C-alpha positions as CSV (number, residue, x, y, z in Angstrom):
1,M,43.1,-68.5,52.7
2,Q,46.0,-67.4,50.5
3,N,47.2,-69.3,47.5
4,P,50.6,-70.8,48.3
5,T,52.0,-69.6,45.0
6,Q,51.2,-66.0,46.0
7,Y,53.2,-66.0,49.2
8,R,54.2,-62.5,50.3
9,F,56.9,-61.6,52.8
10,N,55.6,-59.7,55.8
11,R,56.5,-56.0,56.0
12,N,59.4,-56.5,58.4
13,E,61.1,-58.9,56.0
14,D,60.5,-56.5,53.1
15,K,62.2,-53.6,55.0
16,H,65.1,-55.8,56.0
17,M,65.6,-56.9,52.4
18,E,65.4,-53.3,51.2
19,R,68.1,-52.3,53.6
20,F,70.3,-55.2,52.6
21,I,69.9,-54.5,48.9
22,G,70.6,-50.8,49.5
23,K,74.0,-51.7,50.9
24,L,75.1,-53.8,48.0
25,R,77.7,-52.2,45.8
26,P,78.1,-54.0,42.6
27,Q,81.3,-52.3,41.7
28,I,83.0,-53.7,44.8
29,F,81.8,-57.3,44.1
30,L,82.9,-57.0,40.5
31,S,86.3,-55.8,41.6
32,I,86.6,-58.8,44.0
33,I,85.7,-61.2,41.2
34,L,88.1,-59.6,38.7
35,L,91.0,-59.5,41.3
36,G,90.3,-63.2,42.0
37,I,90.6,-64.0,38.3
38,I,93.8,-62.0,37.9
39,A,95.2,-63.7,41.0
40,F,94.4,-67.1,39.6
41,V,96.0,-66.3,36.3
42,G,99.0,-64.9,38.2
43,M,99.4,-68.2,40.1
44,L,99.2,-70.2,36.9
45,K,101.9,-68.0,35.2
46,G,104.1,-68.0,38.3
47,M,103.7,-64.2,38.9
48,T,103.9,-64.3,42.7
49,E,103.9,-60.5,43.1
50,V,100.7,-60.0,41.0
51,T,99.0,-62.8,43.0
52,V,99.9,-61.3,46.3
53,G,98.8,-57.9,45.3
54,C,95.5,-59.2,44.1
55,V,94.9,-61.2,47.3
56,A,95.7,-58.1,49.3
57,G,93.2,-56.1,47.3
58,I,90.5,-58.7,47.8
59,I,91.2,-58.6,51.6
60,A,90.9,-54.8,51.6
61,L,87.7,-54.8,49.6
62,A,86.2,-57.5,51.7
63,K,87.0,-55.5,54.8
64,D,85.3,-52.5,53.3
65,V,82.2,-54.6,52.6
66,L,82.1,-55.8,56.2
67,Q,82.5,-52.3,57.6
68,S,79.7,-51.0,55.5
69,D,77.3,-53.6,57.1
70,T,77.7,-52.1,60.6
């Protein structure tokens, strides 16, 4: 009997996790976070154009992330 603290995922779950992690692109997620921060600051300062541009960028990057999953 296995020790519960030494639980190991089965091989199918390992392969699924490797495929998922292989698709992650940290630069895109960092860009989404930075654009969100800039959009928030733009809202606070009343810079509507900056906020709208950042939100459009977030939408475009999110669409790119979703397309890479398929």
